[in-house]
C-alpha positions, 0 to 999 in steps of 0.5 A: 796302463793301470797303476792300481796294482803294485809291483810284486815284491821280491820274496826274501828267503831269510828262513833258508839263509838262517837254516843254511847258516846253522847247518854250516855251524854244525858242519864246523862243529863236527869237523873240529870235534873229529880233528880234536881226536887226533891229539888224544893219545889214549883210547879213552880220550878218543872214545870221549871225542867220539861221544862228543861228536855223536851228541853234536850229530844228534843235536844237529838232527834235532835242530834240522827236524825242528826247522823242517816242521817250522817251515812246513807250518809256516808254508801251510799258514801262508797258503790260507 
């Protein structure tokens, strides 16, 4: 038996878990933002909540794109 080769290390998927945690955080933010609209009595209050939720969704999209590009760059550098 040849002991010169070390056993392959199990890959940690830290990036994936961080990504999923951030996605879960944004889901909670959107749900709480929508739920806060139920207490608004006026149309302007509900419109304000709609704008807030829209800002959260756009921020969610931007963070997801940044994470996706970062993952692509990291995978490309590991293959070299």
